[in-house]
C-alpha positions in Angstrom: -21.3 17.7 -16.7 -18.9 17.5 -19.6 -16.1 15.0 -19.9 -13.5 17.9 -19.7 -14.8 19.0 -16.2 -14.7 15.4 -15.0 -11.1 15.0 -16.3 -10.1 18.3 -14.6 -11.6 17.0 -11.3 -9.8 13.7 -11.8 -6.5 15.7 -12.3 -7.0 17.7 -9.2 -7.9 14.5 -7.2 -4.7 12.9 -8.5 -2.6 15.9 -7.6 -4.0 15.9 -4.1 -3.4 12.2 -3.7 0.3 12.6 -3.6 0.2 12.1 0.1 -0.6 8.5 -0.5 1.3 7.6 -3.8 4.6 9.4 -3.0 5.2 7.4 0.1 4.1 4.3 -1.8 6.8 5.1 -4.5 9.3 5.4 -1.6 8.4 2.0 -0.2 8.6 0.3 -3.6 12.0 2.0 -4.3 13.4 1.0 -0.9 13.4 -2.6 -2.1 14.6 -5.2 0.5 14.7 -2.5 3.2 10.9 -2.8 3.6 9.0 -6.0 4.2 7.5 -7.7 1.2 3.9 -7.1 2.5 4.6 -3.3 2.7 6.0 -3.2 -0.8 3.0 -5.1 -2.2 0.5 -2.8 -0.3 2.4 0.1 -1.9 2.1 -1.4 -5.4 -1.6 -1.7 -4.8 -1.8 1.9 -3.9 0.1 2.9 -7.0 -2.2 0.7 -9.2 -5.2 2.5 -7.7 -3.8 6.0 -8.3 -2.6 5.0 -11.7 -6.0 3.7 -12.6 -7.5 7.1 -11.6 -5.0 8.9 -13.8 -5.8 6.6 -16.7 -9.5 7.3 -16.3 -8.8 11.0 -16.3 -6.9 10.7 -19.6 -9.6 8.4 -21.1 -12.2 11.1 -20.2 -10.5 13.4 -22.7 -10.7 10.9 -25.5 -13.9 9.9 -27.5 -14.0 6.5 -25.8 -17.5 5.6 -24.6 -18.3 5.5 -21.0 -18.4 1.8 -20.9 -14.8 1.6 -21.9 -13.9 4.1 -19.3 -15.8 2.2 -16.6 -14.3 -1.1 -17.7 -10.9 0.4 -17.4 -11.7 1.7 -13.9 -13.1 -1.7 -12.9 -10.1 -3.6 -14.2 -7.7 -1.3 -12.4 -9.5 -1.5 -9.1 -9.9 -5.3 -9.4 -6.1 -5.6 -9.9 -5.4 -3.2 -7.0 -7.7 -5.2 -4.8 -6.0 -8.5 -5.7 -2.6 -7.1 -4.9 -3.9 -5.6 -1.7 -5.3 -9.0 -0.6 -2.0 -10.7 -1.4 -0.2 -8.1 0.7 -2.5 -8.8 3.6 -1.8 -12.5 3.3 1.9 -11.8 3.2 1.7 -9.7 6.3 0.0 -12.5 8.2 2.8 -14.9 7.0 5.4 -12.4 8.1 3.9 -12.0 11.5 3.7 -15.8 12.1 7.3 -16.2 11.0 8.4 -13.4 13.4 6.5 -15.0 16.2 8.3 -18.3 15.5 11.6 -16.6 15.6 10.9 -14.9 19.0 9.6 -18.2 20.3 12.9 -19.9 19.3 14.7 -17.2 21.4 12.6 -18.2 24.3 10.9 -14.9 24.7 7.8 -13.2 23.6 7.8 -10.7 20.7 7.4 -7.1 21.8 3.9 -5.9 21.4 3.3 -3.9 18.3 -0.1 -2.1 18.2 -2.1 -3.0 15.1 -4.8 -0.9 13.6 -7.8 -0.3 15.7 -11.0 -2.4 14.9 -13.1 0.8 14.3 -10.7 2.1 11.6 -10.7 -1.3 9.8 -14.6 -1.4 10.0 -14.7 2.2 8.5 -12.3 1.3 5.7 -14.2 -1.9 4.9 -17.6 0.0 4.8 -16.1 2.8 2.7 -14.5 0.5 0.2 -17.6 -1.6 0.0 -19.8 1.3 -0.6 -17.6 2.8 -3.3 -17.4 -0.6 -5.0 -21.1 -1.1 -4.9 -21.7 2.4 -6.2 -19.2 1.8 -9.1 -20.9 -1.5 -9.9 -24.4 0.1 -9.9 -23.1 2.9 -12.2 -21.5 0.5 -14.5 -24.6 -1.6 -14.7 -26.7 1.4 -15.5 -24.3 2.5 -18.2 -24.3 -1.0 -19.7 -28.1 -1.3 -19.7 -29.0 2.2 -20.8 -26.0 2.8 -23.0 -24.3 6.2 -23.7 -26.8 8.9 -24.2 -24.5 11.3 -25.9 
């Protein structure tokens, strides 16, 4: 498969990903109207989709596969770091909200969180994609570009 076909597939994937990155843009633009954790999670989403777009552009350049893979790995690592930070912020926000409700002398209203099954699925999917990407990058580094 040529790089042009891969770049076209990446462009189509980026276009179809608007259902994720357009709401993320709205969350970031909302500023203080959204919790800090939600804005951080939106930034992680934007970093991920931006990385995919950058990889699509790099596929059209004469850059070797190792450079493209390194760009993808760096972008995904940055997105993962921001997402972890957002998750930690969410925990702090929930604890602070619980303290506020306790100070009022009542319990906080129950807000349903994500079901365990969906979290397990996301964790398995992300882990699988990460391991596949690392295996591909390792093969490319060991074998080198064949073209």
